[in-house]
Each structure stands twice: as structure tokens, then as C-alpha cells.
mmCIF file as gemmi writes it, N, C-alpha and C atoms, coordinates in Angstrom:
data_model
loop_
_atom_site.group_PDB
_atom_site.id
_atom_site.type_symbol
_atom_site.label_atom_id
_atom_site.label_alt_id
_atom_site.label_comp_id
_atom_site.label_asym_id
_atom_site.label_entity_id
_atom_site.label_seq_id
_atom_site.pdbx_PDB_ins_code
_atom_site.Cartn_x
_atom_site.Cartn_y
_atom_site.Cartn_z
_atom_site.occupancy
_atom_site.B_iso_or_equiv
_atom_site.pdbx_formal_charge
_atom_site.auth_seq_id
_atom_site.auth_asym_id
_atom_site.pdbx_PDB_model_num
ATOM 1 N N . UNK Axp A 1 ? 102.644 -57.794 61.252 1 0 ? 1 A 1
ATOM 2 C CA . UNK Axp A 1 ? 102.751 -58.476 59.975 1 0 ? 1 A 1
ATOM 3 C C . UNK Axp A 1 ? 101.355 -58.776 59.454 1 0 ? 1 A 1
ATOM 4 N N . UNK Axp A 2 ? 101.127 -58.545 58.179 1 0 ? 2 A 1
ATOM 5 C CA . UNK Axp A 2 ? 99.823 -58.766 57.566 1 0 ? 2 A 1
ATOM 6 C C . UNK Axp A 2 ? 99.569 -60.256 57.347 1 0 ? 2 A 1
ATOM 7 N N . UNK Axp A 3 ? 98.303 -60.576 57.221 1 0 ? 3 A 1
ATOM 8 C CA . UNK Axp A 3 ? 97.931 -61.965 56.963 1 0 ? 3 A 1
ATOM 9 C C . UNK Axp A 3 ? 98.304 -62.372 55.548 1 0 ? 3 A 1
ATOM 10 N N . UNK Axp A 4 ? 98.474 -63.669 55.345 1 0 ? 4 A 1
ATOM 11 C CA . UNK Axp A 4 ? 98.737 -64.216 54.028 1 0 ? 4 A 1
ATOM 12 C C . UNK Axp A 4 ? 97.409 -64.285 53.28 1 0 ? 4 A 1
ATOM 13 N N . UNK Axp A 5 ? 97.28 -63.516 52.211 1 0 ? 5 A 1
ATOM 14 C CA . UNK Axp A 5 ? 96.026 -63.431 51.463 1 0 ? 5 A 1
ATOM 15 C C . UNK Axp A 5 ? 96.09 -64.196 50.145 1 0 ? 5 A 1
ATOM 16 N N . UNK Axp A 6 ? 97.061 -65.066 49.996 1 0 ? 6 A 1
ATOM 17 C CA . UNK Axp A 6 ? 97.256 -65.788 48.739 1 0 ? 6 A 1
ATOM 18 C C . UNK Axp A 6 ? 96.023 -66.589 48.334 1 0 ? 6 A 1
ATOM 19 N N . UNK Axp A 7 ? 95.331 -67.175 49.289 1 0 ? 7 A 1
ATOM 20 C CA . UNK Axp A 7 ? 94.155 -67.99 48.981 1 0 ? 7 A 1
ATOM 21 C C . UNK Axp A 7 ? 92.998 -67.165 48.42 1 0 ? 7 A 1
ATOM 22 N N . UNK Axp A 8 ? 92.985 -65.874 48.672 1 0 ? 8 A 1
ATOM 23 C CA . UNK Axp A 8 ? 91.899 -65.002 48.183 1 0 ? 8 A 1
ATOM 24 C C . UNK Axp A 8 ? 92.172 -64.402 46.814 1 0 ? 8 A 1
ATOM 25 N N . UNK Axp A 9 ? 93.357 -64.625 46.26 1 0 ? 9 A 1
ATOM 26 C CA . UNK Axp A 9 ? 93.755 -63.975 45.005 1 0 ? 9 A 1
ATOM 27 C C . UNK Axp A 9 ? 93.528 -64.918 43.833 1 0 ? 9 A 1
ATOM 28 N N . UNK Axp A 10 ? 92.826 -64.448 42.783 1 0 ? 10 A 1
ATOM 29 C CA . UNK Axp A 10 ? 92.618 -65.281 41.59 1 0 ? 10 A 1
ATOM 30 C C . UNK Axp A 10 ? 93.941 -65.66 40.923 1 0 ? 10 A 1
ATOM 31 N N . UNK Axp A 11 ? 93.97 -66.829 40.314 1 0 ? 11 A 1
ATOM 32 C CA . UNK Axp A 11 ? 95.183 -67.364 39.7 1 0 ? 11 A 1
ATOM 33 C C . UNK Axp A 11 ? 95.794 -66.484 38.629 1 0 ? 11 A 1
ATOM 34 N N . UNK Axp A 12 ? 94.98 -65.729 37.896 1 0 ? 12 A 1
ATOM 35 C CA . UNK Axp A 12 ? 95.525 -64.884 36.83 1 0 ? 12 A 1
ATOM 36 C C . UNK Axp A 12 ? 96.453 -63.808 37.382 1 0 ? 12 A 1
ATOM 37 N N . UNK Axp A 13 ? 96.18 -63.301 38.589 1 0 ? 13 A 1
ATOM 38 C CA . UNK Axp A 13 ? 97.038 -62.285 39.19 1 0 ? 13 A 1
ATOM 39 C C . UNK Axp A 13 ? 98.329 -62.899 39.723 1 0 ? 13 A 1
ATOM 40 N N . UNK Axp A 14 ? 98.247 -64.114 40.229 1 0 ? 14 A 1
ATOM 41 C CA . UNK Axp A 14 ? 99.449 -64.826 40.68 1 0 ? 14 A 1
ATOM 42 C C . UNK Axp A 14 ? 100.348 -65.11 39.471 1 0 ? 14 A 1
ATOM 43 N N . UNK Axp A 15 ? 99.74 -65.512 38.355 1 0 ? 15 A 1
ATOM 44 C CA . UNK Axp A 15 ? 100.507 -65.782 37.132 1 0 ? 15 A 1
ATOM 45 C C . UNK Axp A 15 ? 101.205 -64.517 36.63 1 0 ? 15 A 1
ATOM 46 N N . UNK Axp A 16 ? 100.528 -63.378 36.687 1 0 ? 16 A 1
ATOM 47 C CA . UNK Axp A 16 ? 101.152 -62.112 36.264 1 0 ? 16 A 1
ATOM 48 C C . UNK Axp A 16 ? 102.339 -61.761 37.15 1 0 ? 16 A 1
ATOM 49 N N . UNK Axp A 17 ? 102.211 -62.028 38.44 1 0 ? 17 A 1
ATOM 50 C CA . UNK Axp A 17 ? 103.316 -61.747 39.365 1 0 ? 17 A 1
ATOM 51 C C . UNK Axp A 17 ? 104.523 -62.62 39.03 1 0 ? 17 A 1
ATOM 52 N N . UNK Axp A 18 ? 104.296 -63.895 38.739 1 0 ? 18 A 1
ATOM 53 C CA . UNK Axp A 18 ? 105.396 -64.8 38.39 1 0 ? 18 A 1
ATOM 54 C C . UNK Axp A 18 ? 106.066 -64.36 37.094 1 0 ? 18 A 1
ATOM 55 N N . UNK Axp A 19 ? 105.277 -63.909 36.125 1 0 ? 19 A 1
ATOM 56 C CA . UNK Axp A 19 ? 105.841 -63.459 34.851 1 0 ? 19 A 1
ATOM 57 C C . UNK Axp A 19 ? 106.699 -62.219 35.013 1 0 ? 19 A 1
ATOM 58 N N . UNK Axp A 20 ? 106.472 -61.435 36.054 1 0 ? 20 A 1
ATOM 59 C CA . UNK Axp A 20 ? 107.245 -60.212 36.287 1 0 ? 20 A 1
ATOM 60 C C . UNK Axp A 20 ? 108.601 -60.489 36.933 1 0 ? 20 A 1
ATOM 61 N N . UNK Axp A 21 ? 108.832 -61.708 37.404 1 0 ? 21 A 1
ATOM 62 C CA . UNK Axp A 21 ? 110.089 -62.038 38.076 1 0 ? 21 A 1
ATOM 63 C C . UNK Axp A 21 ? 111.203 -62.342 37.076 1 0 ? 21 A 1
ATOM 64 N N . UNK Axp A 22 ? 112.453 -62.258 37.536 1 0 ? 22 A 1
ATOM 65 C CA . UNK Axp A 22 ? 113.605 -62.525 36.685 1 0 ? 22 A 1
ATOM 66 C C . UNK Axp A 22 ? 113.622 -63.984 36.22 1 0 ? 22 A 1
ATOM 67 N N . UNK Axp A 23 ? 113.963 -64.207 34.977 1 0 ? 23 A 1
ATOM 68 C CA . UNK Axp A 23 ? 114.007 -65.557 34.438 1 0 ? 23 A 1
ATOM 69 C C . UNK Axp A 23 ? 115.327 -66.262 34.745 1 0 ? 23 A 1
ATOM 70 N N . UNK Axp A 24 ? 116.399 -65.509 34.949 1 0 ? 24 A 1
ATOM 71 C CA . UNK Axp A 24 ? 117.727 -66.1 35.121 1 0 ? 24 A 1
ATOM 72 C C . UNK Axp A 24 ? 118.201 -66.054 36.561 1 0 ? 24 A 1
ATOM 73 N N . UNK Axp A 25 ? 117.339 -66.312 37.5 1 0 ? 25 A 1
ATOM 74 C CA . UNK Axp A 25 ? 117.741 -66.35 38.904 1 0 ? 25 A 1
ATOM 75 C C . UNK Axp A 25 ? 118.177 -67.77 39.266 1 0 ? 25 A 1
ATOM 76 N N . UNK Axp A 26 ? 119.12 -67.922 40.183 1 0 ? 26 A 1
ATOM 77 C CA . UNK Axp A 26 ? 119.56 -69.27 40.577 1 0 ? 26 A 1
ATOM 78 C C . UNK Axp A 26 ? 118.512 -69.963 41.442 1 0 ? 26 A 1
ATOM 79 N N . UNK Axp A 27 ? 118.489 -71.295 41.442 1 0 ? 27 A 1
ATOM 80 C CA . UNK Axp A 27 ? 117.555 -72.012 42.316 1 0 ? 27 A 1
ATOM 81 C C . UNK Axp A 27 ? 117.788 -71.632 43.776 1 0 ? 27 A 1
ATOM 82 N N . UNK Axp A 28 ? 116.711 -71.464 44.519 1 0 ? 28 A 1
ATOM 83 C CA . UNK Axp A 28 ? 116.799 -71.052 45.907 1 0 ? 28 A 1
ATOM 84 C C . UNK Axp A 28 ? 116.662 -69.557 46.102 1 0 ? 28 A 1
ATOM 85 N N . UNK Axp A 29 ? 116.688 -68.794 45.015 1 0 ? 29 A 1
ATOM 86 C CA . UNK Axp A 29 ? 116.558 -67.347 45.117 1 0 ? 29 A 1
ATOM 87 C C . UNK Axp A 29 ? 115.143 -66.984 45.572 1 0 ? 29 A 1
ATOM 88 N N . UNK Axp A 30 ? 115.056 -65.935 46.373 1 0 ? 30 A 1
ATOM 89 C CA . UNK Axp A 30 ? 113.766 -65.434 46.844 1 0 ? 30 A 1
ATOM 90 C C . UNK Axp A 30 ? 113.585 -64.039 46.265 1 0 ? 30 A 1
ATOM 91 N N . UNK Axp A 31 ? 112.391 -63.768 45.739 1 0 ? 31 A 1
ATOM 92 C CA . UNK Axp A 31 ? 112.122 -62.464 45.138 1 0 ? 31 A 1
ATOM 93 C C . UNK Axp A 31 ? 110.719 -62.021 45.518 1 0 ? 31 A 1
ATOM 94 N N . UNK Axp A 32 ? 110.525 -60.731 45.49 1 0 ? 32 A 1
ATOM 95 C CA . UNK Axp A 32 ? 109.213 -60.161 45.778 1 0 ? 32 A 1
ATOM 96 C C . UNK Axp A 32 ? 108.803 -59.212 44.676 1 0 ? 32 A 1
ATOM 97 N N . UNK Axp A 33 ? 107.516 -59.146 44.425 1 0 ? 33 A 1
ATOM 98 C CA . UNK Axp A 33 ? 106.986 -58.224 43.427 1 0 ? 33 A 1
ATOM 99 C C . UNK Axp A 33 ? 105.655 -57.687 43.947 1 0 ? 33 A 1
ATOM 100 N N . UNK Axp A 34 ? 105.43 -56.386 43.749 1 0 ? 34 A 1
ATOM 101 C CA . UNK Axp A 34 ? 104.184 -55.757 44.181 1 0 ? 34 A 1
ATOM 102 C C . UNK Axp A 34 ? 103.278 -55.584 42.98 1 0 ? 34 A 1
ATOM 103 N N . UNK Axp A 35 ? 101.974 -55.759 43.22 1 0 ? 35 A 1
ATOM 104 C CA . UNK Axp A 35 ? 101.013 -55.683 42.127 1 0 ? 35 A 1
ATOM 105 C C . UNK Axp A 35 ? 99.652 -55.279 42.676 1 0 ? 35 A 1
ATOM 106 N N . UNK Axp A 36 ? 98.886 -54.532 41.878 1 0 ? 36 A 1
ATOM 107 C CA . UNK Axp A 36 ? 97.504 -54.219 42.23 1 0 ? 36 A 1
ATOM 108 C C . UNK Axp A 36 ? 96.634 -55.388 41.821 1 0 ? 36 A 1
ATOM 109 N N . UNK Axp A 37 ? 95.819 -55.877 42.764 1 0 ? 37 A 1
ATOM 110 C CA . UNK Axp A 37 ? 94.94 -57.019 42.509 1 0 ? 37 A 1
ATOM 111 C C . UNK Axp A 37 ? 93.504 -56.53 42.604 1 0 ? 37 A 1
ATOM 112 N N . UNK Axp A 38 ? 92.745 -56.744 41.554 1 0 ? 38 A 1
ATOM 113 C CA . UNK Axp A 38 ? 91.358 -56.324 41.476 1 0 ? 38 A 1
ATOM 114 C C . UNK Axp A 38 ? 90.544 -56.96 42.595 1 0 ? 38 A 1
ATOM 115 N N . UNK Axp A 39 ? 89.849 -56.147 43.376 1 0 ? 39 A 1
ATOM 116 C CA . UNK Axp A 39 ? 89.01 -56.643 44.452 1 0 ? 39 A 1
ATOM 117 C C . UNK Axp A 39 ? 89.73 -56.9 45.757 1 0 ? 39 A 1
ATOM 118 N N . UNK Axp A 40 ? 91.062 -56.82 45.784 1 0 ? 40 A 1
ATOM 119 C CA . UNK Axp A 40 ? 91.83 -57.08 47.006 1 0 ? 40 A 1
ATOM 120 C C . UNK Axp A 40 ? 92.604 -55.837 47.422 1 0 ? 40 A 1
ATOM 121 N N . UNK Axp A 41 ? 93.357 -55.234 46.513 1 0 ? 41 A 1
ATOM 122 C CA . UNK Axp A 41 ? 94.177 -54.061 46.791 1 0 ? 41 A 1
ATOM 123 C C . UNK Axp A 41 ? 95.613 -54.293 46.347 1 0 ? 41 A 1
ATOM 124 N N . UNK Axp A 42 ? 96.537 -53.517 46.919 1 0 ? 42 A 1
ATOM 125 C CA . UNK Axp A 42 ? 97.968 -53.639 46.598 1 0 ? 42 A 1
ATOM 126 C C . UNK Axp A 42 ? 98.553 -54.806 47.389 1 0 ? 42 A 1
ATOM 127 N N . UNK Axp A 43 ? 99.197 -55.751 46.682 1 0 ? 43 A 1
ATOM 128 C CA . UNK Axp A 43 ? 99.686 -56.98 47.287 1 0 ? 43 A 1
ATOM 129 C C . UNK Axp A 43 ? 101.157 -57.176 46.945 1 0 ? 43 A 1
ATOM 130 N N . UNK Axp A 44 ? 101.941 -57.663 47.924 1 0 ? 44 A 1
ATOM 131 C CA . UNK Axp A 44 ? 103.328 -58.042 47.672 1 0 ? 44 A 1
ATOM 132 C C . UNK Axp A 44 ? 103.409 -59.566 47.659 1 0 ? 44 A 1
ATOM 133 N N . UNK Axp A 45 ? 103.802 -60.12 46.51 1 0 ? 45 A 1
ATOM 134 C CA . UNK Axp A 45 ? 103.978 -61.561 46.349 1 0 ? 45 A 1
ATOM 135 C C . UNK Axp A 45 ? 105.424 -61.92 46.664 1 0 ? 45 A 1
ATOM 136 N N . UNK Axp A 46 ? 105.639 -62.992 47.403 1 0 ? 46 A 1
ATOM 137 C CA . UNK Axp A 46 ? 106.97 -63.51 47.679 1 0 ? 46 A 1
ATOM 138 C C . UNK Axp A 46 ? 107.083 -64.881 47.022 1 0 ? 46 A 1
ATOM 139 N N . UNK Axp A 47 ? 108.103 -65.041 46.166 1 0 ? 47 A 1
ATOM 140 C CA . UNK Axp A 47 ? 108.265 -66.281 45.404 1 0 ? 47 A 1
ATOM 141 C C . UNK Axp A 47 ? 109.671 -66.844 45.581 1 0 ? 47 A 1
ATOM 142 N N . UNK Axp A 48 ? 109.794 -68.156 45.385 1 0 ? 48 A 1
ATOM 143 C CA . UNK Axp A 48 ? 111.071 -68.861 45.488 1 0 ? 48 A 1
ATOM 144 C C . UNK Axp A 48 ? 111.332 -69.565 44.167 1 0 ? 48 A 1
ATOM 145 N N . UNK Axp A 49 ? 112.574 -69.478 43.687 1 0 ? 49 A 1
ATOM 146 C CA . UNK Axp A 49 ? 112.978 -70.162 42.457 1 0 ? 49 A 1
ATOM 147 C C . UNK Axp A 49 ? 113.336 -71.604 42.811 1 0 ? 49 A 1
ATOM 148 N N . UNK Axp A 50 ? 112.749 -72.56 42.125 1 0 ? 50 A 1
ATOM 149 C CA . UNK Axp A 50 ? 112.984 -73.97 42.408 1 0 ? 50 A 1
ATOM 150 C C . UNK Axp A 50 ? 113.427 -74.673 41.134 1 0 ? 50 A 1
ATOM 151 N N . UNK Axp A 51 ? 113.985 -75.881 41.299 1 0 ? 51 A 1
ATOM 152 C CA . UNK Axp A 51 ? 114.37 -76.671 40.132 1 0 ? 51 A 1
ATOM 153 C C . UNK Axp A 51 ? 113.952 -78.12 40.351 1 0 ? 51 A 1
ATOM 154 N N . UNK Axp A 52 ? 113.655 -78.776 39.258 1 0 ? 52 A 1
ATOM 155 C CA . UNK Axp A 52 ? 113.249 -80.171 39.28 1 0 ? 52 A 1
ATOM 156 C C . UNK Axp A 52 ? 114.107 -80.914 38.268 1 0 ? 52 A 1
ATOM 157 N N . UNK Axp A 53 ? 114.756 -81.988 38.7 1 0 ? 53 A 1
ATOM 158 C CA . UNK Axp A 53 ? 115.611 -82.772 37.812 1 0 ? 53 A 1
ATOM 159 C C . UNK Axp A 53 ? 114.948 -84.104 37.494 1 0 ? 53 A 1
ATOM 160 N N . UNK Axp A 54 ? 114.93 -84.438 36.227 1 0 ? 54 A 1
ATOM 161 C CA . UNK Axp A 54 ? 114.447 -85.74 35.757 1 0 ? 54 A 1
ATOM 162 C C . UNK Axp A 54 ? 115.459 -86.245 34.746 1 0 ? 54 A 1
ATOM 163 N N . UNK Axp A 55 ? 116.284 -87.177 35.182 1 0 ? 55 A 1
ATOM 164 C CA . UNK Axp A 55 ? 117.338 -87.671 34.291 1 0 ? 55 A 1
ATOM 165 C C . UNK Axp A 55 ? 118.324 -86.564 33.989 1 0 ? 55 A 1
ATOM 166 N N . UNK Axp A 56 ? 118.513 -86.292 32.702 1 0 ? 56 A 1
ATOM 167 C CA . UNK Axp A 56 ? 119.46 -85.244 32.302 1 0 ? 56 A 1
ATOM 168 C C . UNK Axp A 56 ? 118.794 -83.884 32.155 1 0 ? 56 A 1
ATOM 169 N N . UNK Axp A 57 ? 117.497 -83.815 32.325 1 0 ? 57 A 1
ATOM 170 C CA . UNK Axp A 57 ? 116.761 -82.567 32.128 1 0 ? 57 A 1
ATOM 171 C C . UNK Axp A 57 ? 116.513 -81.867 33.465 1 0 ? 57 A 1
ATOM 172 N N . UNK Axp A 58 ? 116.681 -80.561 33.454 1 0 ? 58 A 1
ATOM 173 C CA . UNK Axp A 58 ? 116.421 -79.748 34.64 1 0 ? 58 A 1
ATOM 174 C C . UNK Axp A 58 ? 115.399 -78.687 34.258 1 0 ? 58 A 1
ATOM 175 N N . UNK Axp A 59 ? 114.337 -78.601 35.032 1 0 ? 59 A 1
ATOM 176 C CA . UNK Axp A 59 ? 113.289 -77.598 34.816 1 0 ? 59 A 1
ATOM 177 C C . UNK Axp A 59 ? 113.309 -76.64 36.001 1 0 ? 59 A 1
ATOM 178 N N . UNK Axp A 60 ? 113.476 -75.344 35.726 1 0 ? 60 A 1
ATOM 179 C CA . UNK Axp A 60 ? 113.474 -74.336 36.783 1 0 ? 60 A 1
ATOM 180 C C . UNK Axp A 60 ? 112.201 -73.509 36.681 1 0 ? 60 A 1
ATOM 181 N N . UNK Axp A 61 ? 111.649 -73.166 37.837 1 0 ? 61 A 1
ATOM 182 C CA . UNK Axp A 61 ? 110.381 -72.445 37.863 1 0 ? 61 A 1
ATOM 183 C C . UNK Axp A 61 ? 110.264 -71.655 39.163 1 0 ? 61 A 1
ATOM 184 N N . UNK Axp A 62 ? 109.362 -70.68 39.17 1 0 ? 62 A 1
ATOM 185 C CA . UNK Axp A 62 ? 109.05 -69.9 40.36 1 0 ? 62 A 1
ATOM 186 C C . UNK Axp A 62 ? 107.795 -70.474 41.007 1 0 ? 62 A 1
ATOM 187 N N . UNK Axp A 63 ? 107.739 -70.453 42.32 1 0 ? 63 A 1
ATOM 188 C CA . UNK Axp A 63 ? 106.52 -70.799 43.047 1 0 ? 63 A 1
ATOM 189 C C . UNK Axp A 63 ? 106.266 -69.709 44.093 1 0 ? 63 A 1
ATOM 190 N N . UNK Axp A 64 ? 105.027 -69.246 44.148 1 0 ? 64 A 1
ATOM 191 C CA . UNK Axp A 64 ? 104.661 -68.183 45.086 1 0 ? 64 A 1
ATOM 192 C C . UNK Axp A 64 ? 104.383 -68.807 46.448 1 0 ? 64 A 1
ATOM 193 N N . UNK Axp A 65 ? 105.058 -68.293 47.47 1 0 ? 65 A 1
ATOM 194 C CA . UNK Axp A 65 ? 104.88 -68.81 48.829 1 0 ? 65 A 1
ATOM 195 C C . UNK Axp A 65 ? 103.859 -68.023 49.63 1 0 ? 65 A 1
ATOM 196 N N . UNK Axp A 66 ? 103.829 -66.711 49.426 1 0 ? 66 A 1
ATOM 197 C CA . UNK Axp A 66 ? 102.899 -65.899 50.206 1 0 ? 66 A 1
ATOM 198 C C . UNK Axp A 66 ? 102.539 -64.625 49.459 1 0 ? 66 A 1
ATOM 199 N N . UNK Axp A 67 ? 101.449 -64.016 49.905 1 0 ? 67 A 1
ATOM 200 C CA . UNK Axp A 67 ? 101.006 -62.731 49.382 1 0 ? 67 A 1
ATOM 201 C C . UNK Axp A 67 ? 100.587 -61.88 50.569 1 0 ? 67 A 1
ATOM 202 N N . UNK Axp A 68 ? 101.219 -60.734 50.705 1 0 ? 68 A 1
ATOM 203 C CA . UNK Axp A 68 ? 100.975 -59.851 51.847 1 0 ? 68 A 1
ATOM 204 C C . UNK Axp A 68 ? 100.215 -58.616 51.379 1 0 ? 68 A 1
ATOM 205 N N . UNK Axp A 69 ? 99.119 -58.298 52.035 1 0 ? 69 A 1
ATOM 206 C CA . UNK Axp A 69 ? 98.309 -57.146 51.696 1 0 ? 69 A 1
ATOM 207 C C . UNK Axp A 69 ? 99.012 -55.873 52.173 1 0 ? 69 A 1
ATOM 208 N N . UNK Axp A 70 ? 99.361 -54.989 51.237 1 0 ? 70 A 1
ATOM 209 C CA . UNK Axp A 70 ? 100.041 -53.735 51.575 1 0 ? 70 A 1
ATOM 210 C C . UNK Axp A 70 ? 99.042 -52.616 51.775 1 0 ? 70 A 1
ATOM 211 N N . UNK Axp A 71 ? 98.069 -52.508 50.884 1 0 ? 71 A 1
ATOM 212 C CA . UNK Axp A 71 ? 97.049 -51.458 50.965 1 0 ? 71 A 1
ATOM 213 C C . UNK Axp A 71 ? 95.727 -52.067 50.521 1 0 ? 71 A 1
ATOM 214 N N . UNK Axp A 72 ? 94.706 -52.043 51.39 1 0 ? 72 A 1
ATOM 215 C CA . UNK Axp A 72 ? 93.421 -52.612 51.016 1 0 ? 72 A 1
ATOM 216 C C . UNK Axp A 72 ? 92.765 -51.833 49.872 1 0 ? 72 A 1
ATOM 217 N N . UNK Axp A 73 ? 91.819 -52.491 49.247 1 0 ? 73 A 1
ATOM 218 C CA . UNK Axp A 73 ? 91.077 -51.898 48.128 1 0 ? 73 A 1
ATOM 219 C C . UNK Axp A 73 ? 90.375 -50.632 48.586 1 0 ? 73 A 1
ATOM 220 N N . UNK Axp A 74 ? 90.415 -49.603 47.753 1 0 ? 74 A 1
ATOM 221 C CA . UNK Axp A 74 ? 89.714 -48.364 48.061 1 0 ? 74 A 1
ATOM 222 C C . UNK Axp A 74 ? 88.219 -48.56 47.831 1 0 ? 74 A 1
ATOM 223 N N . UNK Axp A 75 ? 87.389 -47.966 48.701 1 0 ? 75 A 1
ATOM 224 C CA . UNK Axp A 75 ? 85.93 -48.149 48.542 1 0 ? 75 A 1
ATOM 225 C C . UNK Axp A 75 ? 85.374 -47.47 47.336 1 0 ? 75 A 1
């Protein structure tokens, strides 16, 4: 199993990965998306759909749990 490289990835690439995920997934759903990350290589992001309730309002969002390096950057 590859190391978790999430800490080495700039936030803009994590944001792009989240935007690529389904918007209508139920809370608790787990999804993965692969993306090329500049300076790192091909990465698979794993995200979980979460929800936050405040009174009558419910906010659902994705949070990235890990990023696995699939193919390192070419020299």
C-alpha cells in the first residue's frame, strides 16, 4: 500500500478533486477520484460525504481522507 501523500498536495488540486465528485451522494458515502497533480504525479483521492446539522438547516459536503500515489512524476 502506498503512503498517504495528502500533506504534500497543494490545496487547489484537492479542491479540483472534490469538485469532480457527485453532488447528490448520501451522507457516509465513500468515493475515489484519480487526478494528475503537478509536481507529485498521478494520485487517487479518497473522500467521504458528511453532513452537519444546525437547527433546521443541513449542510452536506465532501472531505478528503487520503491521497494515494499511483504513478510518480516523470523526470
